[in-house]
C-alpha positions in Angstrom: -9.8 69.3 -56.2 -11.1 67.0 -53.5 -14.9 66.5 -53.4 -16.3 65.7 -50.0 -19.3 63.4 -50.0 -21.6 63.9 -47.0 -23.2 61.1 -45.2 -27.0 61.0 -44.7 -26.6 62.2 -41.1 -24.3 65.1 -42.2 -26.8 66.1 -44.9 -29.5 66.1 -42.2 -27.4 68.3 -39.9 -26.9 70.8 -42.8 -30.7 70.9 -43.5 -31.4 71.8 -39.8 -29.5 75.0 -40.4 -28.7 75.7 -36.7 -27.8 79.3 -36.1 -25.0 79.0 -33.6 -24.9 82.8 -33.0 -28.4 82.8 -31.5 -27.9 79.7 -29.3 -28.3 80.5 -25.6 -25.4 79.5 -23.3 -27.7 77.3 -21.2 -28.7 75.3 -24.3 -25.2 75.0 -25.8 -24.7 71.4 -24.6 -27.9 70.3 -26.3 -26.9 71.8 -29.7 -23.4 70.4 -29.3 -24.8 67.0 -28.7 -26.9 67.3 -31.9 -23.8 68.3 -33.9 -21.9 65.3 -32.4 -24.6 62.7 -33.2 -25.0 63.9 -36.8 -21.5 64.7 -37.8 -19.0 63.0 -35.5 -20.5 59.8 -34.0 -19.2 56.6 -35.5 -21.5 54.6 -37.7 -23.2 51.7 -35.7 -21.5 48.3 -36.1 -22.8 45.9 -38.7 -24.3 43.6 -36.0 -26.2 46.5 -34.3 -29.9 45.9 -33.8 -32.5 48.0 -35.6 -32.9 50.5 -32.7 -29.2 51.0 -32.4 -29.0 51.8 -36.1 -31.3 54.8 -35.7 -30.4 55.8 -32.1 -28.6 59.0 -33.2 -31.7 60.3 -34.8 -33.8 59.6 -31.8 -31.3 61.4 -29.6 -31.3 64.4 -31.9 -35.1 64.5 -31.9 -35.2 64.5 -28.1 -32.5 67.2 -27.8 -34.4 69.4 -30.3 -37.6 69.0 -28.2 -35.7 70.0 -25.0 -34.8 73.3 -26.6 -38.3 73.7 -28.1 -37.1 73.5 -31.7 -40.4 71.8 -32.7 -40.2 72.4 -36.4 -36.7 71.0 -36.6 -37.9 68.0 -34.5 -40.6 67.5 -37.1 -37.9 67.3 -39.7 -36.3 64.4 -37.9 -39.7 62.6 -37.8 -39.9 62.8 -41.6 -36.2 62.1 -42.2 -35.5 58.7 -43.9 -32.5 57.0 -42.3 -33.0 53.8 -44.3 -35.7 54.1 -47.0 -38.8 55.5 -45.3 -39.5 58.2 -42.7 -38.1 57.6 -39.3 -41.5 57.3 -37.6 -42.7 54.8 -40.2 -39.5 52.9 -39.9 -40.1 52.4 -36.2 -43.6 51.0 -37.1 -42.2 48.5 -39.6 -39.6 47.3 -37.1 -42.3 46.9 -34.4 -41.1 49.8 -32.0 -44.6 51.1 -31.3 -43.8 52.5 -27.8 -40.9 54.5 -29.3 -43.3 55.8 -32.0 -45.7 56.9 -29.4 -43.1 58.8 -27.5 -42.1 60.8 -30.6 -45.7 61.6 -31.6 -46.7 62.7 -28.1 -43.7 65.0 -27.8 -44.6 66.7 -31.0 -48.4 66.7 -30.9 -49.8 70.3 -30.8 -46.4 71.9 -31.2 -46.1 72.8 -34.9 -49.1 73.0 -37.1 -52.3 71.1 -38.2 -50.5 69.0 -40.8 -47.9 67.8 -38.3 -50.7 67.0 -35.9 -52.3 64.9 -38.5 -49.2 62.8 -38.8 -49.0 62.5 -35.0 -52.7 61.6 -34.5 -52.7 59.0 -37.2 -49.5 57.5 -36.0 -50.7 57.4 -32.4 -54.0 55.7 -33.5 -52.1 53.1 -35.5 -49.4 52.5 -32.8 -52.0 51.9 -30.0 -54.0 49.7 -32.4 -50.9 47.6 -33.0 -50.4 47.3 -29.2 -54.0 46.1 -29.0 -55.0 49.2 -26.9 -58.2 49.8 -28.8 -59.6 52.4 -26.4 -56.6 54.7 -26.8 -56.5 54.0 -30.5 -60.2 55.0 -30.8 -59.5 58.3 -29.0 -56.7 59.4 -31.4 -58.6 58.3 -34.5 -61.6 60.3 -33.4 -59.4 63.4 -32.8 -57.9 62.9 -36.2 -61.3 62.8 -37.8 -62.4 66.0 -36.1 -59.2 67.8 -37.1 -59.3 66.6 -40.7 -62.9 67.8 -41.0 -62.1 71.1 -39.4 -59.3 71.9 -41.9 -61.0 70.1 -44.8 -58.2 67.6 -45.3 -60.1 64.8 -47.1 -57.1 62.4 -47.3 -56.6 62.6 -43.5 -60.4 62.1 -43.0 -60.1 58.9 -45.1 -57.2 57.7 -42.9 -59.2 58.3 -39.7 -62.1 56.3 -41.2 -59.8 53.5 -42.0 -58.7 53.3 -38.4 -62.2 53.6 -36.9 -63.4 50.9 -39.2 -60.7 48.5 -38.1 -61.6 49.1 -34.5 -65.3 48.4 -35.2 -64.3 45.2 -36.9 -62.2 44.0 -34.0 -65.2 44.6 -31.7 -67.4 42.6 -34.1 -69.5 45.6 -35.1 -69.6 44.5 -38.8 -72.1 47.0 -40.0 -70.2 49.8 -38.3 -67.0 48.7 -39.9 -68.5 48.6 -43.4 -70.1 52.0 -42.9 -66.7 53.6 -42.1 -64.9 51.8 -44.9 -67.6 52.8 -47.4 -67.1 56.4 -46.4 -63.4 56.0 -46.9 -64.0 54.6 -50.4 -66.4 57.5 -51.2 -63.8 60.1 -50.2 -61.0 58.3 -52.1 -63.2 58.4 -55.3 -64.1 62.0 -54.6 -60.5 63.2 -54.4 -59.2 60.7 -57.0 -56.8 59.1 -54.5 -56.1 55.6 -55.9 -54.0 54.6 -53.0 -56.8 55.4 -50.5 -59.2 53.6 -52.8 -57.0 50.5 -52.7 -56.9 50.5 -48.9 -60.7 51.1 -48.7 -61.4 48.2 -51.1 -59.0 45.9 -49.2 -60.8 46.8 -45.9 -64.2 46.2 -47.4 -62.9 43.0 -49.0 -61.8 41.3 -45.8 -64.8 42.4 -43.8 -67.3 41.2 -46.4 -65.6 37.9 -47.1 -64.9 36.9 -43.5 -68.2 38.1 -42.1 -69.9 36.4 -45.0 -68.0 33.2 -44.1 -68.9 33.5 -40.4 -72.6 34.1 -41.1 -72.9 31.7 -44.0 -73.6 34.4 -46.6 -72.1 33.2 -49.9 -72.9 36.4 -51.8 -71.0 38.5 -49.2 -68.0 36.2 -49.6 -68.0 36.7 -53.4 -68.4 40.5 -52.9 -65.4 40.4 -50.5 -63.3 38.5 -52.9 -64.1 40.9 -55.7 -63.1 43.9 -53.5 -59.8 42.1 -52.6 -59.0 41.4 -56.2 -59.7 45.0 -57.1 -57.4 46.2 -54.3 -54.6 43.9 -55.4 -54.9 45.3 -59.0 -54.5 48.8 -57.7 -51.6 47.8 -55.5 -49.7 46.3 -58.5 -50.5 49.4 -60.6 -49.2 51.8 -57.9 -46.3 49.5 -56.9 -47.5 49.7 -53.3 -45.9 46.7 -51.6 -47.8 47.1 -48.3 -51.2 47.2 -50.0 -50.2 44.3 -52.2 -49.1 42.2 -49.3 -52.3 43.0 -47.3 -54.5 42.0 -50.2 -52.5 38.8 -50.8 -52.7 38.0 -47.1 -56.4 37.9 -47.2 -56.7 36.1 -50.5 -54.3 33.5 -49.0 -56.7 33.1 -46.0 -59.5 32.4 -48.5 -57.4 29.6 -50.0 -56.9 28.3 -46.5 -60.6 28.3 -45.7 -61.4 26.6 -48.9 -59.0 23.7 -48.0 -56.2 24.7 -50.5 -53.5 24.5 -47.8 -50.5 23.9 -50.1 -51.5 26.8 -52.3 -51.9 28.9 -49.1 -48.4 27.9 -48.0 -46.9 28.8 -51.3 -48.2 32.4 -51.0 -47.4 32.6 -47.3 -43.7 31.7 -47.9 -43.5 34.3 -50.7 -44.9 36.9 -48.4 -42.7 35.9 -45.5 -39.6 36.4 -47.7 -40.8 40.0 -48.5 -41.4 40.7 -44.9 -38.1 39.4 -43.8 -36.4 41.6 -46.5 -38.3 44.7 -45.2 -37.9 43.6 -41.6 -41.7 44.1 -41.1 -42.0 42.5 -37.6 -45.8 42.4 -37.2 -46.5 40.9 -40.6 -43.7 38.4 -40.1 -45.3 37.2 -36.9 -48.8 37.0 -38.5 -47.5 35.1 -41.5 -45.6 32.6 -39.3 -48.8 32.0 -37.4 -50.7 31.4 -40.6 -48.1 29.0 -41.8 -48.5 27.1 -38.5 -52.3 26.9 -39.1 -51.8 25.6 -42.6 -49.4 22.9 -41.4 -52.0 22.0 -38.7 -54.6 21.3 -41.3 -52.1 19.3 -43.3 -51.7 17.1 -40.2 -48.0 18.1 -39.8 -48.1 18.8 -36.1 -44.4 19.2 -35.6 -44.2 22.0 -38.3 -47.4 23.6 -37.0 -45.9 23.7 -33.5 -42.6 25.1 -34.7 -44.0 28.0 -36.7 -46.7 28.8 -34.1 -44.1 29.0 -31.3 -41.7 31.1 -33.5 -44.6 33.5 -34.2 -45.5 33.7 -30.5 -42.0 34.8 -29.6 -42.0 37.4 -32.4 -45.4 38.7 -31.3 -44.4 39.1 -27.7 -41.4 41.1 -28.7 -43.5 43.7 -30.4 -46.3 43.7 -27.8 -49.4 43.0 -29.9 -51.7 41.3 -27.4 -54.5 40.4 -29.9 -52.0 38.5 -32.1 -50.5 36.9 -29.0 -54.0 35.6 -27.9 -54.6 34.1 -31.3 -51.3 32.3 -31.3 -51.8 31.0 -27.8 -55.2 29.7 -28.8 -53.7 28.0 -31.9 -51.0 26.4 -29.7 -53.9 25.2 -27.5 -55.6 23.7 -30.5 -52.5 21.8 -31.5 -51.9 20.4 -28.1 -55.6 19.5 -27.5 -56.8 18.2 -30.8 -53.6 16.9 -32.4 -51.1 16.0 -29.6 -53.7 15.0 -27.0 -51.7 16.9 -24.3 -54.7 18.4 -22.5 -52.9 20.0 -19.5 -50.5 21.8 -21.8 -53.5 22.8 -24.0 -55.3 24.2 -20.9 -52.1 26.3 -20.1 -52.2 27.9 -23.6 -56.0 28.4 -23.7 -55.9 29.9 -20.2 -53.2 32.5 -21.2 -55.2 33.4 -24.3 -58.4 33.7 -22.2 -56.8 36.2 -19.8 -55.6 38.4 -22.6 -59.0 38.3 -24.3 -60.7 39.3 -21.1 -58.3 42.3 -20.7 -59.1 43.3 -24.3 -62.8 42.8 -23.7 -63.2 40.7 -26.8 -66.2 38.6 -25.6 -66.8 36.5 -28.7 -63.3 35.2 -28.7 -63.4 34.6 -25.0 -66.4 32.4 -25.6 -64.5 30.3 -28.1 -61.5 30.0 -25.8 -63.7 28.9 -22.9 -65.3 26.2 -25.1 -61.9 24.8 -25.9 -60.9 24.7 -22.2 -64.1 22.8 -21.6 -63.2 20.2 -24.1 -59.8 19.7 -22.5 -61.4 19.1 -19.1 -63.9 16.7 -20.6 -61.0 14.6 -21.9 -59.4 14.8 -18.4 -62.8 13.5 -16.9 -63.1 16.7 -14.8 -66.8 17.2 -15.4 -67.1 20.1 -12.9 -64.6 22.3 -14.6 -65.8 21.3 -18.0 -69.3 22.4 -17.1 -68.0 25.6 -15.6 -66.2 26.6 -18.9 -69.1 25.5 -21.1 -71.4 27.8 -19.1 -68.9 30.6 -19.5 -68.9 30.0 -23.2 -72.7 29.7 -23.4 -73.2 33.0 -21.5 -72.4 35.0 -24.7 -74.0 32.5 -27.1 -77.0 34.9 -27.6 -74.7 37.7 -28.6 -72.9 35.7 -31.3 -73.8 37.0 -34.7 -71.3 34.5 -36.3 -72.8 31.2 -37.2 -69.2 29.9 -37.6 -68.6 30.6 -33.9 -71.9 29.1 -32.9 -71.1 25.9 -34.8 -67.7 25.6 -33.0 -69.4 26.3 -29.6 -72.1 23.6 -30.2 -69.4 21.1 -31.2 -67.5 21.8 -28.0 -70.7 21.2 -26.0 -71.2 18.0 -27.9 -67.6 16.9 -27.0 -68.3 17.6 -23.3 -71.6 15.6 -23.4 -70.1 12.6 -25.3 -67.4 12.1 -22.8 -69.9 11.7 -19.9 -71.0 8.2 -18.8 -74.8 8.4 -19.2 -76.3 7.1 -22.5 -78.7 10.1 -22.9 -75.7 12.5 -22.8 -74.2 10.6 -25.7 -77.4 10.7 -27.6 -77.7 14.4 -27.1 -74.1 14.8 -28.1 -74.8 13.1 -31.5 -77.7 15.5 -32.1 -75.5 18.4 -31.3 -72.8 17.2 -33.6 -75.3 17.0 -36.5 -76.5 20.5 -35.7 -73.0 21.8 -35.6 -72.1 20.2 -38.9 -75.2 21.7 -40.5 -74.1 25.1 -39.3 -70.4 24.8 -40.3 -70.2 22.0 -43.0 -66.7 20.7 -43.7 -66.7 22.1 -47.3 -67.2 25.7 -46.1 -64.3 26.4 -43.9 -61.3 25.1 -42.0 -63.3 25.2 -38.8 -65.9 22.9 -40.4 -63.3 20.4 -41.4 -61.8 20.4 -37.8 -65.3 19.9 -36.4 -65.9 17.0 -38.7 -62.6 15.4 -37.8 -63.3 15.9 -34.1 -66.8 14.3 -34.5 -65.5 11.3 -36.4 -62.8 10.7 -33.7 -65.3 11.0 -30.9 -68.1 8.9 -32.2 -66.2 6.2 -34.2 -62.9 6.3 -32.2 -60.6 6.9 -35.2 
């Protein structure tokens, strides 16, 4: 007796249970196409890209939507062509726009549980594309729906997303409030996974806001939360949560000057991301490797990894990550390679993106860097213009870290002018900046100290 082994796509076709006797004649071509894609189409070649590998399932999804088979289309969304559901696989591979198309087709067509999947997916996809306004809308809709049907887990997911948006907009207290609610719900429903994500969220907000504001106790609280999140991730064998927790702990090593230790963890995480083909995290890790090499004074390596990260980030369309990488490339060209025109090019591109995203604090930092470049180029008029742009939001800066960087930039601008009183004022500003961001506290403090020594002592 010959036993026939069905492929994954053939098993999916069987599970759809299409009743051919009830198929209308004007829809026959759609159902025939579905049968073809799942039972007859050849497997994609070995060298096919990720999207080609799952194209048959996307085609089936759209054909099902065309004949209003919404529940069956929902099955496709949850089908695992590789190892995780199709819609999540698209996220891991960085196909956010394709994700959005799937969710928008299905939203409001099946039931509340399906809408929860779609709303959360839309909020996350738009967030990954740096469209925070759209992301906020979908997370707010998710929160309303979750509360309406008393789905506490979905409510926690919505709070997670809302907290991240508040953090991006530098509303630290708002972010902490959302993440604390997420943690409370996780404890209430005994959901260890949600608890882990909430602790990871609270960990990075407390640590990095504590670092920016010079609050040591908040940094310690943040580290405690991150370590607790990591322990939960290991217990649950949740690789994503584990990686997120390690990413932030690695950043702490970086800020504490342990660059080689940071690199060790970064390369381990990079190998995991490459194995999973997680495009966004790969790009972030490559960028952080570049920053570590910059602090180790290995400019060639810093440039190599930062440029590779920029290419990867542009492929997936995350504008916030792109702006950070452009700024990092500007820092390398300005402060290490002394190529000021090239640095202005990178800082200028970053500034345009930050203006579109309306991230004013980061705009200020970018403008300060451009001012430094023009100071070195002896273009006092443009240097003053960008310093004034940076200073315009000085009063709004809650971060003492950013204030220190901005003051150091102003000092650089003054030092490079001809009048002696400008140089005297520059020295006073350097001292003030180093009191705000001392070199033992963060990587920014060490860069500031290095810049001051080169400026004042010429070495």
